[in-house]
N, C-alpha and C positions, 0 to 999 in steps of 0.2 A: 284867549278865545282860538278856536281852530276854524279856519276858512277853507273852501273850496272854489276854484274858479273855473267855470264853465263858459265855453264859447259855442254859439250856433252861427256856423257861417253859411248864410244864405245866398241866394242869387245876386241880390241888390245891396245887401247890408250884412254885417256881423254884429251880432248881439251878444252881451256877455253878462253874466251874474256873478257876485261874490255872494256864496251860500255858506251859513254856518253849518257845522255838523248836525245840528238837530232841525235843520231844513227851512230856517230863516232867510229869506232873500234879503241881505243886508244892503246890497247896492246893485244897480243896473247901468249898463253903458251901452253906447250903440255906434256904429260907424258906417258910412256910406261908401260904397264902391263907385267909380267913375269909369265906364266902358266906352270904348272907342268903337263906334259902328259906321260901317262903310256901305256904298250903295251894292257892291257885290254880296253883301250878306254876312261880311265879318263881323265878330263881335269879340273884342279882345280887351284884356286889363294889361297894364304895365306892371310887371312883376314886383318891382320895388315899392310901387305905390300901394299894390295889395298888401305886401307885408307891413307898411307902415301904418295903414289903416288897422290891421289886426293888432300890431304891437301897440299902438296908441289905445286902443280899447283895452287890451290887459294893462297898460300903465295906469289909466284912468281908474280901473278897479283896485290894482295894487295899492294905490295911494289912500284908499278907503279902508284900509286894514286896522287903523288906529294901532292898538297894542298887540294884535293878534298876529298869527301865523298862517300863511297859506300853504296848505299840505300838499296840494296837487292842482294841476290845471289840466285841461283836457277840451279839445275840439270836436264837436261833430259838425257835419255839413251836408248840403245839398251836393257840392262837388261837380263831378262830370267835367271840370275844366283841365284842359291838357296844357303841360308846360314841358319842354324839352331842355335838357341841361347837358353842358359839355363835361369833359373829364375833370375840369377845376370846379365843378358845381356852379356853374355860371350859366344864367339862362340864354339858350340859343333862340328861343321864339317869345313872343308875348304869351301870358295866359290866353288860351282859346277858349271863350265861353261855351258852355253846353248849348246855348241857343244860336251858336254859329251856323250859318246856312249855306257856307261854301260848297259843301260835298253834293256832288251830283250822281254820277253813277261809279265813282272810283271804288267804293267800298264793295258795291254789288259785282263789280268787275273782278276785283282781287280776291274776293271770297266766294266766288261762284260755285265752288264745290262744297260750301258749307252746309250741313246737316243742321238747319235752322231750329228743328224741334229738338234734338239732341242738345244743341247748343244753349237753347232756352232752358232746359232742365238742368244744365251745368251751371249756367251763370244766375238764373233766377230770373232774368228779364227777358221779354220777347225783344228780338233784335230788328230795327228798321232801316238799317244801311244808311242812314242821313246824319244822325248827329251822336254826340258824346265821343270821347277819346278815341275808341277805337275806328270810328269812321274818320276822324281827323287825321289819325295815323295812316289809314289807307289813302287819304287825299295828299299827305305829305309824299308817301311812297311813290304815287303816281306823279307827282309834279316835281318833287325836290328831293330824289333818293339819297343825294349827296348829304342831305340835313340829317337823315336818319343814320347814315354810316358815322357822321360825327357825333350823334347821341349816346352819352353815357348813361342817362337817367330819363326814362319818360315818366314823369310824375303827374299828379294832380296838384291842384292848387291848395288844398289842405295839408298834403304831405309836404309841400314845399315850405308851409308855415311851421310844420314839426321840425323840418331840418333846419330853418333859421333859428329855432329855439334851442335846439340839441345838437346839432351837427350830425344827426342820424336819420336814416331813411326807415320808413315803415309804414304799413297799412293794414287796417283790420278787414276780414272778408265783407263786413257790412258797409264800411266805408268805401270798398273797392266795387260795390255792384255797378257802379256808373261806368267803370273801365269796360264791362263786357268781357273781361279778359281772366276772371278768377272763377274756379270751379268751387261752389258753395260747399260741396260735401268734402272735398279733399283739402282745401285751403291752397292748392297748386294753380299756377298760371296755365291757361289752356295752350299747350305747346304748338298744336297744329296750326292755330291762328298766327302765334308769335312766329312760326317758320315762315308763313306766307308774307309776314312784314319783313322777314329778314332779321329779326330780333330774338333775343334770349332773355330768360326769366332774370338773369343778373341785371338787366338793364331796366329793371322794375323794382319798386320797393318791396323789401321781404314782407311776406304776409304773416301776421302775428294776430293773436286773439285780441279783441277788443278788450279794453281794461289792462292791457300789458303796460308796463313802465317802459317807455322807448328810450329814456334818458334823463338827463337832468338839465337845467338851463345853463348855457354856457356863460362865461364871463362878459362875452361880447354881447350876448343877447341880453343879459341882465341889466347891461347899462342902457340899453333902448327900452327895454319893457317895464322895468321897475320891479321885476321878481328877484329874489335872492338867486344867486349862482347856486346850482345844485337842486333847485325846486323840481320835483319830479313831474315830467310831462307824460301823459298817459293817452293811449290810442283810443280814440271815440268811434263812432259809428255814422252811418247815414242819418240825415236830418230826422226823418219821421220816426225811426224807431228810438232815437234819442228823446224826440218830444213824447212819445209814448211812455218812456220811463219817468220824464219830468211830470207827466199828467197821470201817473198811476195806472196806465193801462198795460196790463201784463197777462191778463187771463183771457182765455178763449170766452166769447159771448160778449166782450167789450169792444169798443170803437173809439179810435182816435180820429177826429176829424181836424186835419192839419191845413189851415187856410192861409196859405202865403202866396207866391208867385203862381204856383199851381195849387189847386184845392185837392187834398189827397184824403181818402178813406183808409185807415190802417187798421187791420183786423188781427189780433194774436190767434193764431190757427195751429192746432197740434198736428194736423195732417198736411204735409207740404203739398201732397197731390192735389188737394182741393184747389189750391192756387193755380196750379197748371191747368187743371180742367176748366177754370174760368178765365184762362189766358190772362192772367193778372201778374203785377210784379211780385217777386217774393224774396224777402230778406232773411238771413240768418236768424235774427233778433236774439231769443233766448235759447236757441238750439245749442246742442242735441238735447239738453235735459229740460227744455221747457217749449214755449210756442214759437213757430216760424212768424214772420209777419206778412200778411198777404195785402197788397196796396192796389186800388184803383184810383186813378189820377183824371182830373180834368186840367189838361196842360195849360199853362199861361193864362189862367182864367182872370187873374188878377189885372192883366193887360187889357182883356176885353172889357172887364168892369169899368177900368179907368176911360177907355176909349169911349164907351157908350155913355159914361156919365159926364165926361166933359163936353161931349157933342150935344146932349140933349138935355142936361140938368145944370151943371155947374162947372166951370173949368177953374174954379178957385183952389187954394189948399184945403178948404173946408168941404171940397166937392162930396165927399162920402156922408159927412153930417147932414148936408142938405139933402142927399138921395134919401138917406133914413127918415129924416124929418117928413119929407113929402110923401114917401111911401105909407107912412102911418096914416095919411089922410085919405088913402084909396082903400079899397076893398079886395078882399080874395079874388083873384081872377082879373083885376085891374080893368074890370068892365069890358072884357073880351080882348085886351090887347095881350098878346103873347110874343115873346121875342126870342130868337135863337141868337144868342150871344157870340157864338162861333162862326155865324154867318155874316152876311152883309146887311146892313139895315135897310128895311124899305121905307124910305125917307118919307113920303106922302102920307102913309099909314100912320107913322109914329106922330107926324107933325098934327094929325087930326084930334090926337087925345091931349087932355091937359097933363101939365107937367107931373101931378101927383100919380097919375095912372102910368105914366111912363116910368117915373120911379119905381112904382110896385112891379111893374112888368120886368124892369131890369134886375131887380133884386130876386123875384119869383123865377125868372130865367136862369140865374145863377143857381139857385136851389134845385131847380129842376134838372140841371145838368148833373149835379151832385146825385140827386135822386135815382137817375137813370143808372148811374155806376152802383148805387147801393142794391138797386132792384136786380140788375144782372149778377151780383155776388149772391144775392140772396137764392137765386135759381140754382146755385151750386152749394147750397147748404151753410153759406158764410153770412152770417147775420148777427145783429146784437139789439138787446133792448135798452142799453145805457150807452151814451157816447160822452166824451170830453171834447170840448172844442178849443182849439188853440190857434195863435196866429193873430195878425192885425185885427181882422174883421171881428174877433171875438171881444173886442173892446166896446162893440156896440150890442146890446142885447137884444136888439130886434133881429139881427141876423140868427141868433140862437131860437128866438121865438118862431121864425119862419120855418126853419129847419125842423124844429119840433113838429109843428102844424102840417108841413108838407111831407115829411118823411116818417111821421109817426114814430118818433124816437125821443126818449128823454134825453135833453142836452144840458151838461153842465159846462162851465169855463173854470179852468185851473191854470194859473201862470201865464195866460194870453200869449202875447208875442214872445215870451220869453221861456217858454216850456222846454224847448230844445236845449237851451243853455243850462236850465236846470237838469235835465237829463244828462248832459254832459258833465256837469258838477258832480252827479251822482256816481258817473263812472270814474272821475278823478277819485273819490272818495273809496271806490272799491280798489283802484289801483294802488292807492296810498295806505291801504289796510285799515280803513276807518270803519267801512262796512264790509260784511262777508259777501253780500249780494244785493240785488235790487230791493228785494222784499224787505230786507232788513233796514235797509235805508228808508223806505216809505214807512215803516212801522214806528222808526224813530221820529219821522216828520209828523206822524199822526198824533204821536205822543206829545210832541211840542204844541201842536193845533188846539189839543184838549185842554192844556194848560190855561 
């Protein structure tokens, strides 16, 4: 039996699948990250603990291969987490999370001459000067320039995992979108921005196409992760385009709803300019021979859902089961209660309603935020009649029902919280030569499903 191992490294956890070549999920595994948070807004991970969580997840899957062989391993991720390394490839810093809030005006001051519209069209994402690796590098430049002078490699957490597995550095243009440093059209680092930081392209991982075999698992890594030495390690993508591959969303007119820490609408779009007209996030996806990926995000919505549910419904581990159960007992519109989940709750108003209506209003509030993003994209000609929902909430059918009724779109669920890992496994198969491309892989999967 031939297997492929795919990882989806999210903000709070890593999910992995062991996939057969014909598309059967043979086993799943998950590991949780532990962040260190401080009052001044720092959000950090200990590098070795991060690596151990990822390697333990790989080891758990590798132990389930029975008599088969793992032909390749690939990781896709949300990333946006910065890590500086010295000349000996030892960490100089903790892993700085993308949600870190220490940056004030450092990035805006250092990059005061930046043409933000041109930069957006180069990198694919509007730049807000506050978070992600570029802003963190600006912060370090302002407060600890000696640290940057000692830096031999400015990587992100996923590339650090690749290095731990292979001893090689590399990054794909899609995985690199959260850097805000890679030109999507040329695949080169944006040198004027690096010059402002006093850095060079040599201090960043080489940019290689997704699906590239970066190297083989080293003997040292094999002893830790359970994979045979020499197992091919393949470069993955940003998490949402990976989930789109896993969910079979490859064509214009289709939509991936990825509901994790943030809720993201991902549209395959042939014309990259449509994404810019909508001021959306643009991913290289299947370009240049296929679609780009246009994304709109409700950032950190999961945290707001958790906060409202814990405060007004249930603060137990079963909180979201209770939320859905109660919401079903209410009616559309929650008898007039509407909630802005991104704002501060109006305590007296909420307490005046029964829990059933509050639960319904919380769920409708989340879907309403998503709908506003979809409506904004539709005004720019980016729309779909069919959607596939993935992520944790997809395990509860009531979320799909609400999205269907409020957004007027047919919603399917496929691979749930593990769609991104399945997409990474598909890329592992492409890199290992098992599939020619994503469409061939999905055709083989459909053949398996029909048997």
